[in-house]
C-alpha positions as CSV (number, residue, x, y, z in Angstrom):
1,M,-13.2,-3.1,13.2
2,T,-10.8,-0.9,11.2
3,P,-12.8,1.1,8.6
4,R,-11.6,0.7,5.0
5,C,-12.1,4.4,4.2
6,L,-10.0,6.7,6.3
7,P,-9.9,10.5,6.8
8,I,-6.5,12.1,6.6
9,R,-5.7,12.0,10.3
10,A,-6.6,8.3,10.5
11,A,-4.8,7.5,7.3
12,A,-1.6,9.2,8.6
13,E,-1.9,7.3,11.9
14,Y,-2.5,4.0,10.0
15,L,0.9,4.6,8.3
16,G,2.5,5.7,11.5
17,I,3.4,9.2,10.3
18,K,2.3,12.8,11.1
19,E,-0.5,14.3,9.1
20,S,1.9,17.0,7.7
21,L,4.1,14.3,6.2
22,F,1.1,12.4,4.9
23,R,0.0,15.6,3.1
24,E,3.5,16.1,1.7
25,R,4.5,12.6,0.6
26,V,1.5,10.3,0.5
27,A,-1.5,12.3,-0.5
28,P,0.0,13.4,-3.9
29,E,0.6,9.8,-4.8
30,I,-2.7,8.2,-3.8
31,A,-6.0,9.3,-5.1
32,S,-8.5,10.2,-2.5
33,F,-12.3,10.4,-2.9
34,S,-15.1,12.3,-1.3
35,I,-18.3,11.0,0.4
36,G,-20.3,14.1,1.2
37,S,-17.9,16.7,2.5
38,R,-15.4,14.1,3.7
39,R,-12.1,13.4,1.9
40,L,-11.1,9.8,2.3
41,W,-8.3,7.4,1.5
42,D,-8.8,3.7,0.8
43,R,-6.8,1.6,3.3
44,K,-6.0,-1.0,0.6
45,M,-4.4,1.8,-1.5
46,L,-2.4,2.9,1.6
47,D,-1.2,-0.7,2.0
48,R,-0.1,-0.8,-1.7
49,W,1.7,2.5,-1.3
50,L,3.5,1.2,1.7
51,D,4.4,-2.0,-0.1
52,R,6.0,0.0,-2.9
53,Q,7.9,2.1,-0.4
54,S,9.3,-0.9,1.5
55,G,10.1,-2.9,-1.6
56,I,7.7,-5.7,-0.9
57,E,5.7,-5.2,-4.1
58,E,8.8,-5.4,-6.2
59,T,10.1,-8.6,-4.6
60,A,6.8,-10.4,-4.4
61,F,6.7,-11.2,-8.1
62,I,10.3,-12.2,-8.7
63,A,10.4,-15.8,-9.9
64,K,12.6,-18.1,-7.9
65,P,15.3,-19.9,-9.8
66,R,14.4,-23.3,-11.2
67,T,16.3,-26.2,-9.6
68,A,17.3,-29.5,-11.3
69,L,14.4,-31.1,-9.5
70,D,12.0,-28.6,-11.0
71,E,13.3,-29.4,-14.4
72,L,13.0,-33.1,-13.8
73,L,9.5,-32.8,-12.6
74,N,8.7,-30.2,-15.3
75,T,7.1,-27.8,-12.7
């Protein structure tokens, strides 16, 4: 089972990057939180960050062009 809350080393590994790059590029853009003395990142937030970086998030909501059949069926 992959935990949802990841410490920095695991968060960097999850994204496939080094911890130093995570600190430099990712950590400033994603809010972390603390449980006790542990600083953690939410895996779902890491996924969203990665989606933005790869362009998936931008293209996921682009409407497809309507076809003549769509118009005929009023869909």
